[in-house]
C-alpha positions in Angstrom: 30.5 -224.6 -12.2 28.4 -226.3 -9.9 28.1 -230.1 -10.0 24.6 -231.3 -9.6 23.4 -235.3 -9.4 20.3 -236.3 -11.3 18.0 -236.6 -8.8 17.0 -240.2 -7.9 13.8 -241.2 -8.4 11.4 -242.5 -5.4 9.2 -245.1 -5.0 5.2 -244.8 -4.3 2.1 -247.0 -3.7 -1.4 -246.7 -3.6 -3.5 -246.9 -0.6 -4.1 -250.6 -1.9 -0.6 -251.6 -2.1 -0.2 -251.2 -6.1 2.7 -249.7 -7.2 2.5 -245.8 -8.5 6.0 -244.8 -9.0 5.2 -242.9 -12.6 1.7 -241.2 -13.5 1.0 -239.9 -17.0 2.3 -236.6 -18.4 -0.3 -234.0 -19.0 0.1 -234.2 -22.4 -0.2 -238.0 -22.7 3.1 -238.2 -24.4 4.4 -240.7 -22.2 4.8 -241.3 -18.5 7.0 -239.2 -15.5 8.0 -240.2 -12.6 5.7 -239.2 -9.2 6.2 -235.5 -7.8 4.7 -234.2 -4.6 4.6 -230.7 -5.9 1.8 -232.0 -8.7 0.7 -235.2 -7.3 -0.4 -234.7 -3.5 -4.1 -235.3 -4.5 -3.4 -239.1 -5.5 -2.8 -239.6 -2.2 0.1 -241.9 -2.2 2.4 -243.8 0.2 5.8 -243.4 0.6 8.4 -246.5 0.2 10.0 -247.2 3.1 13.2 -246.4 1.2 12.7 -243.4 0.4 11.5 -242.5 4.3 14.9 -244.0 5.3 16.4 -242.0 2.5 16.1 -238.9 4.9 19.2 -240.3 6.8 22.8 -239.3 6.3 24.5 -242.8 4.6 28.5 -241.7 5.0 29.4 -244.9 3.2 27.0 -244.0 0.3 29.2 -240.4 -0.1 32.5 -242.6 0.3 31.2 -244.6 -2.6 30.3 -242.1 -4.9 33.6 -240.2 -4.2 35.1 -242.7 -5.0 33.6 -243.7 -7.9 34.4 -239.6 -9.0 37.7 -239.9 -7.9 37.8 -242.9 -10.2 36.1 -241.5 -13.3 39.1 -238.4 -12.6 42.1 -240.2 -12.9 41.2 -242.5 -15.9 39.5 -240.4 -18.2 41.7 -239.0 -20.8 41.8 -235.1 -20.6 40.6 -233.8 -24.4 42.4 -231.5 -26.1 41.7 -227.4 -25.4 39.0 -229.3 -22.5 37.8 -226.6 -20.2 37.6 -227.3 -16.5 34.1 -227.3 -16.0 33.7 -229.3 -19.3 35.7 -231.9 -17.8 34.6 -232.1 -14.1 31.2 -232.3 -16.2 32.2 -235.7 -18.0 33.4 -236.8 -14.6 30.0 -236.6 -13.8 28.5 -238.6 -16.1 31.0 -241.4 -16.1 30.1 -241.7 -12.4 26.6 -242.0 -13.0 27.1 -244.6 -15.6 29.1 -246.5 -12.9 26.7 -246.2 -10.8 23.5 -247.3 -12.9 25.6 -250.1 -14.4 26.2 -251.3 -10.6 22.3 -250.6 -9.8 21.5 -252.6 -12.9 23.6 -255.4 -11.8 21.7 -255.8 -8.6 18.4 -255.6 -10.2 19.1 -258.2 -12.7 20.5 -260.2 -9.5 17.2 -259.9 -7.8 15.1 -261.0 -10.8 17.0 -263.8 -11.1 16.6 -264.7 -7.6 12.9 -264.0 -8.1 12.9 -267.0 -10.3 14.5 -269.3 -8.4 12.0 -268.6 -5.4 9.1 -268.9 -7.1 10.5 -271.9 -9.1 9.3 -270.3 -12.6 10.4 -271.3 -15.7 13.2 -268.6 -17.1 11.7 -267.0 -20.3 13.5 -268.0 -23.5 15.1 -264.5 -23.9 16.4 -264.6 -20.5 18.3 -267.7 -20.5 21.4 -266.3 -21.4 21.2 -263.7 -18.9 20.5 -266.4 -16.0 23.6 -268.4 -17.3 25.8 -265.3 -16.7 24.4 -264.3 -13.1 24.2 -268.3 -12.1 28.2 -268.2 -11.0 26.8 -265.0 -8.5 24.5 -266.9 -7.2 25.6 -270.4 -6.9 26.6 -269.9 -3.0 23.1 -268.0 -2.0 21.3 -271.7 -3.5 23.8 -273.9 -1.5 22.9 -272.2 1.7 19.2 -271.8 0.5 18.9 -275.4 -0.2 21.0 -276.1 3.4 18.9 -274.1 5.7 15.1 -273.1 3.9 12.3 -275.4 4.4 9.5 -273.2 2.7 9.0 -270.0 0.8 6.5 -268.7 2.2 6.3 -265.8 -0.4 8.7 -263.8 -2.2 8.3 -260.1 -3.8 5.3 -258.8 -2.1 3.9 -255.7 -1.4 3.4 -254.5 2.3 1.1 -251.5 3.4 1.3 -249.8 7.1 -1.8 -247.5 6.7 -1.0 -246.6 10.3 2.2 -245.1 10.0 1.6 -244.5 6.3 3.8 -246.3 4.2 4.5 -249.0 2.2 7.4 -251.4 0.1 8.4 -254.4 -1.8 9.8 -256.8 0.9 11.9 -259.5 -0.8 11.1 -262.9 1.0 9.4 -264.5 3.5 11.2 -268.1 4.3 10.3 -270.9 7.3 13.8 -272.5 8.1 14.5 -275.8 8.5 13.8 -275.2 12.7 9.9 -273.8 11.6 11.4 -269.8 12.5 9.8 -267.3 10.0 12.7 -265.0 8.5 12.1 -261.9 6.8 14.8 -261.4 4.5 16.1 -258.7 2.3 18.7 -259.7 -0.6 21.8 -257.4 -1.3 24.6 -256.9 -4.2 27.9 -255.0 -2.9 31.2 -254.7 -4.6 32.9 -257.1 -1.6 36.0 -258.1 -3.5 36.7 -254.4 -4.7 37.0 -253.3 -1.0 40.0 -253.7 0.9 39.4 -252.8 4.8 42.1 -253.2 7.8 41.1 -254.9 11.0 43.5 -255.5 13.8 46.6 -255.2 11.2 45.3 -257.7 8.6 43.9 -256.2 5.3 41.0 -258.5 3.4 37.7 -258.1 2.0 34.5 -258.3 4.7 30.9 -257.5 3.5 29.1 -253.8 5.0 25.8 -254.6 6.9 24.3 -251.1 7.7 22.0 -250.4 10.1 19.6 -249.0 7.6 18.9 -252.5 6.4 17.9 -253.5 9.7 15.2 -250.7 10.0 14.0 -251.6 6.1 13.4 -254.9 7.6 11.6 -254.0 11.0 9.5 -251.3 8.6 8.3 -254.4 6.6 7.8 -256.5 9.7 5.2 -254.0 11.2 3.4 -254.6 7.6 2.5 -258.0 8.8 -0.1 -259.3 10.8 2.4 -261.3 13.1 6.0 -260.0 13.0 8.8 -262.6 11.6 10.7 -264.5 14.2 13.9 -262.9 13.1 15.3 -260.4 10.2 18.2 -261.2 7.9 20.0 -259.6 5.2 21.7 -261.9 2.8 24.3 -260.2 0.2 25.9 -261.4 -2.6 29.1 -260.2 -3.9 28.7 -258.2 -7.3 32.4 -257.8 -8.1 33.2 -261.5 -8.9 31.4 -264.7 -8.0 32.5 -266.1 -4.3 30.0 -266.9 -0.7 27.4 -265.4 0.1 27.4 -263.6 3.5 24.3 -263.7 6.1 23.4 -261.4 8.6 20.4 -262.4 11.4 20.2 -258.8 13.5 20.0 -259.4 17.0 16.5 -259.4 18.9 17.3 -256.9 21.3 17.5 -254.1 19.0 14.6 -254.4 16.8 12.7 -252.1 18.9 15.4 -249.1 18.4 15.2 -250.1 14.8 11.9 -249.4 15.1 12.1 -246.3 16.8 14.8 -244.8 14.1 12.6 -245.6 11.0 9.7 -244.2 12.9 12.1 -240.7 13.5 13.0 -240.6 9.9 9.3 -240.7 9.0 8.6 -237.7 11.3 11.3 -235.7 9.5 10.6 -237.0 5.8 6.8 -235.9 6.7 8.2 -232.7 8.0 10.5 -232.2 5.2 8.1 -232.9 2.8 5.2 -230.8 4.4 3.4 -234.3 3.1 1.3 -236.2 5.8 0.6 -239.4 4.6 -1.4 -240.6 8.0 -3.2 -239.5 11.1 -0.3 -241.0 13.2 1.4 -237.9 12.6 -1.2 -235.3 13.2 
């Protein structure tokens, strides 16, 4: 049996920055994900995250393998169930766990977006916010201690020159008057134990591709921010948030790495959304 994982949907944007992740089906029966095979004529821009996805991510593959192994050892074997049928159920269970993790991350982002914009919580979502509050409590503490002003939140940024777009989480003015572009992440920190110098502890992972994503957003702005900051909120259990400011010295190479991914993405898809690559 060949194991085939479902294809992840990509994010696309129109030239004016309007999201266009889905388009109407030909028979008008609903919506479908954008597919280059049929939709090249729309002249859309890929997202930064889609571009960066061409780079191998060992940590993501390790996570998938772990989820598959967990499903394999916890799922009960059905009577007279063949190997192929059991493996298919393992894949389904693994995918369900990953979807749940992604859905929780989306809830955290939505909760933080409301907090950043100081909007009232819709009546139907109050229970969700009460559930999430313990997870974001320490992030809100960090925010109150360090942030002078929210310049904008959840903003679509477009780079017409290179040919990509994306939705950035947050641009902040800190108390020291630096403008900082922020990317919020959720990560199961408490569920992962690492060994450093003989000591076992829970450590967050800050991946270099996160810096590439932030720098790609910064290159869309008229003036690059003073700093790029990744903030992790633990999705396993409530606890402290973890912040990391990317060194200024690495910014140039981060941009070069993103451009390398962009070129590879264009060649792989045979789709060049900008004359930058011609």
